[in-house]
KOLTORKE-40646 format. One record per residue (C-alpha): residue in three letters; x, y, z. Coordinates in steps of 0.05 Angstrom, whole numbers, plus 5000, padded with zeros to 4 digits. Layout:
! KOLTORKE-40646
ALAXYZ ...
! end
This chain:
! KOLTORKE-40646
MET970533586499 ASN975233746442 LYS971033436389 ASP964633856421 MET968734476415 GLU971034326345 GLU963734206323 LEU960934806363 THR966835226328 ALA964435086256 LEU956735086275 ASN958335786296 ARG961736016229 ASP955935616191 TYR950836066231 VAL954936686218 ALA955836496144 SER948036286139 VAL945836956163 GLN950237316108 ASN947636856053 CYS940236726077 ASP941236056078 VAL934535816105 LYS936335096083 ARG942635056131 PHE938735436189 ASP932934856179 GLU938634346192 ILE941634726259 LEU935735046295 ALA931534746345 PRO924134646343 GLU924335066401 PHE928735606381 TYR927736316392 CYS931137016371 SER931837646399 ASN933438126341 PRO937038736344 ASP930439116334 LYS928238816400 THR923038346373 LEU922737576390 VAL921537106340 ASP920236366339 ARG923835866295 ALA918535946237 GLY919536686243 PHE926336716242 LEU927036236180 LYS921936786151 GLN926437366166 THR932736946138 ALA929336896071 GLN929837576062 PRO936037906035 ILE939938296079 ALA943039026073 ILE948838846109 ARG955338496073 ASN962338246100 LEU959237956163 ARG965537716211 GLU965137416278 TYR971437466320 ASP972837496398 VAL968636816402 VAL968036506469 ILE964735776470 ARG962535546537 ILE960634806543 MET956934566606 GLY955533786587 ASP950033796542 PHE949034556533 ALA953735066504 ILE953735866506 ILE956836156447 HIS958536976456 ALA962437316404 ALA962438006370 THR961538126299 SER963338706243 TYR959638876182 THR959139346121 THR952439746120 ALA948639856051 ASP952540576053 GLY958940286061 GLN959940456134 GLN963239936181 GLY958439706242 THR960039286295 GLY955238836343 ARG954838226390 TYR950837616397 THR949237076449 ASP947836336425 CYS945935786462 TRP946535096436 ALA943334406466 ARG945333756445 GLN939533356425 ASN939832596404 GLY947032616400 LYS946733336351 TRP948134006372 LEU942434476352 ALA941235186369 VAL935635386420 SER936836096428 ALA939836716396 HIS940637446424 VAL943137916372 SER945138666390 ARG948439236336 
! end
């Protein structure tokens, strides 16, 4: 389980960095084909929609995750965390997210995300 925890910790960091950096290429590598995301504006997007929205510049900066809890249940894992960020007008913001990961063909892939701010 230690190897899985290390891998999921790194993937979680990659996921947050990819949001901040609009890194569609990295998301293309770590999202499962059946991925869906519930956005803070209450929209639900599939993988293609998520990649499209990720390609758009974001208005927040200094996005950081903290209070990360990773739960591994066999070939399935859930990551809960809080976020902090700076808005375009310089205000501090916070949020939470829950990401679900599944091991498919020996590789952890994100299958679902829920983001709130």
